[in-house]
Structures are given as C-alpha cells and as structure tokens.
C-alpha atoms as a printed R data frame, in Angstrom:
   type eleno elety resid chain resno       x       y       z
1  ATOM     1    CA   MET     A     1  28.623 -45.933 -34.803
2  ATOM     2    CA   ALA     A     2  29.547 -42.340 -34.064
3  ATOM     3    CA   ASN     A     3  26.649 -41.168 -36.271
4  ATOM     4    CA   GLU     A     4  24.221 -43.306 -34.272
5  ATOM     5    CA   GLU     A     5  25.430 -41.728 -31.004
6  ATOM     6    CA   VAL     A     6  25.074 -38.218 -32.455
7  ATOM     7    CA   GLU     A     7  21.558 -38.988 -33.741
8  ATOM     8    CA   ARG     A     8  20.534 -40.549 -30.411
9  ATOM     9    CA   GLY     A     9  21.879 -37.486 -28.566
10 ATOM    10    CA   ALA     A    10  19.925 -35.189 -30.889
11 ATOM    11    CA   LYS     A    11  16.718 -37.181 -30.307
12 ATOM    12    CA   GLU     A    12  17.202 -37.048 -26.535
13 ATOM    13    CA   ARG     A    13  17.785 -33.290 -26.669
14 ATOM    14    CA   SER     A    14  14.671 -32.727 -28.772
15 ATOM    15    CA   HIS     A    15  12.499 -33.257 -25.685
16 ATOM    16    CA   ALA     A    16  13.860 -30.092 -24.109
17 ATOM    17    CA   PRO     A    17  11.872 -26.871 -24.570
18 ATOM    18    CA   GLU     A    18  12.903 -24.848 -27.578
19 ATOM    19    CA   VAL     A    19  12.338 -21.438 -26.027
20 ATOM    20    CA   VAL     A    20  13.833 -20.613 -22.681
21 ATOM    21    CA   ALA     A    21  12.419 -17.396 -21.240
22 ATOM    22    CA   PRO     A    22  14.337 -15.664 -18.488
23 ATOM    23    CA   THR     A    23  12.518 -14.877 -15.261
24 ATOM    24    CA   THR     A    24  12.096 -11.324 -14.105
25 ATOM    25    CA   LYS     A    25  13.362 -10.599 -10.619
26 ATOM    26    CA   VAL     A    26  12.860  -7.379  -8.724
27 ATOM    27    CA   ASN     A    27  14.770  -6.422  -5.606
28 ATOM    28    CA   VAL     A    28  13.061  -3.960  -3.306
29 ATOM    29    CA   ALA     A    29  15.007  -2.173  -0.606
30 ATOM    30    CA   LEU     A    30  12.957  -0.614   2.159
31 ATOM    31    CA   PRO     A    31  14.579   2.112   4.266
32 ATOM    32    CA   PHE     A    32  13.653   0.705   7.681
33 ATOM    33    CA   SER     A    33  16.661   2.321   9.265
34 ATOM    34    CA   SER     A    34  15.375   5.807   8.424
35 ATOM    35    CA   ILE     A    35  11.845   5.605   9.879
36 ATOM    36    CA   GLN     A    36  11.254   8.609  12.078
37 ATOM    37    CA   ILE     A    37   8.466   9.108  14.594
38 ATOM    38    CA   GLN     A    38   7.476  12.663  15.337
39 ATOM    39    CA   GLU     A    39   4.736  14.589  17.063
40 ATOM    40    CA   PRO     A    40   1.885  15.954  14.925
41 ATOM    41    CA   SER     A    41   2.523  19.453  13.701
42 ATOM    42    CA   ARG     A    42   0.484  22.452  14.827
43 ATOM    43    CA   ASP     A    43  -0.924  22.765  11.325
44 ATOM    44    CA   LEU     A    44  -2.232  19.208  11.401
45 ATOM    45    CA   ALA     A    45  -3.842  19.755  14.797
46 ATOM    46    CA   GLU     A    46  -5.441  22.968  13.503
47 ATOM    47    CA   LEU     A    47  -6.783  21.142  10.441
48 ATOM    48    CA   ALA     A    48  -8.317  18.499  12.697
49 ATOM    49    CA   THR     A    49  -9.999  21.265  14.698
50 ATOM    50    CA   LEU     A    50 -11.394  22.753  11.476
51 ATOM    51    CA   VAL     A    51 -12.714  19.360  10.393
52 ATOM    52    CA   GLU     A    52 -14.432  19.002  13.758
53 ATOM    53    CA   ALA     A    53 -16.073  22.425  13.336
54 ATOM    54    CA   LEU     A    54 -17.232  21.483   9.833
55 ATOM    55    CA   ALA     A    55 -18.658  18.207  11.142
56 ATOM    56    CA   ARG     A    56 -20.635  20.121  13.780
57 ATOM    57    CA   LEU     A    57 -21.957  22.423  11.056
58 ATOM    58    CA   VAL     A    58 -23.024  19.414   8.986
59 ATOM    59    CA   ARG     A    59 -24.821  18.028  12.062
60 ATOM    60    CA   GLN     A    60 -26.734  21.309  12.413
61 ATOM    61    CA   MET     A    61 -27.702  21.340   8.732
62 ATOM    62    CA   SER     A    62 -28.562  17.645   8.530
63 ATOM    63    CA   PRO     A    63 -29.202  16.074  11.919
64 ATOM    64    CA   GLY     A    64 -29.152  12.303  12.153
65 ATOM    65    CA   HIS     A    65 -27.149   9.269  13.162
66 ATOM    66    CA   GLU     A    66 -24.580   9.658  10.382
67 ATOM    67    CA   SER     A    67 -23.816  13.286  11.138
68 ATOM    68    CA   GLU     A    68 -23.577  12.535  14.866
69 ATOM    69    CA   ALA     A    69 -21.105   9.713  14.150
70 ATOM    70    CA   LEU     A    70 -19.108  12.088  11.953
71 ATOM    71    CA   VAL     A    71 -18.873  14.638  14.772
72 ATOM    72    CA   LYS     A    72 -17.717  11.954  17.226
73 ATOM    73    CA   ARG     A    73 -15.017  10.751  14.847
74 ATOM    74    CA   ALA     A    74 -13.805  14.292  14.130
75 ATOM    75    CA   ARG     A    75 -13.735  15.058  17.860
76 ATOM    76    CA   ALA     A    76 -11.691  11.919  18.570
77 ATOM    77    CA   VAL     A    77  -9.117  12.753  15.894
78 ATOM    78    CA   ALA     A    78  -8.808  16.352  17.081
79 ATOM    79    CA   ALA     A    79  -8.345  15.183  20.674
80 ATOM    80    CA   ARG     A    80  -5.588  12.750  19.667
81 ATOM    81    CA   LEU     A    81  -3.688  15.464  17.829
82 ATOM    82    CA   GLN     A    82  -3.899  18.145  20.531
C-alpha cells in the first residue's frame, strides 16, 4: 500500500513543469531628491545667439518658408535664454 501511495504521488508530481526558470527583476532608483533647477548659463545664451545668426545667414543664402521658420525658432530660443 505504501508503494501505491508513492507511485500515485510521483504521477501527480509529473504534471508539474520540469524546468523552473527564475525571473529577472531590476530595481531602478531615481534621484528625485537631487533635481536642481538653475538659470541658463551665459555660454548657453551665447550659443543660442550664434545659432540665431547662423539661421539668418541661411535665410539670406536660401530664402523660403523653411528658412524663415528656422529663424523664428532660433529667435524664440535665444529670447528665452537671455
């Protein structure tokens, strides 16, 4: 009788998957406590001014709707950073 119980237990266990693969978990820690807001630097404002000048030069060399839109965008960025 004990053999029958062992065999029945083995048959019941045979329905379980043979390979058990572990899952991969990744924990990501974001440093929200160290976010700092600061004013744009002078160098960044100067670069925006240079980009605006280059956009105006492109408009002179190749007039059109695209170059005009480029100048407007460059002007807006430079104005925000001043």
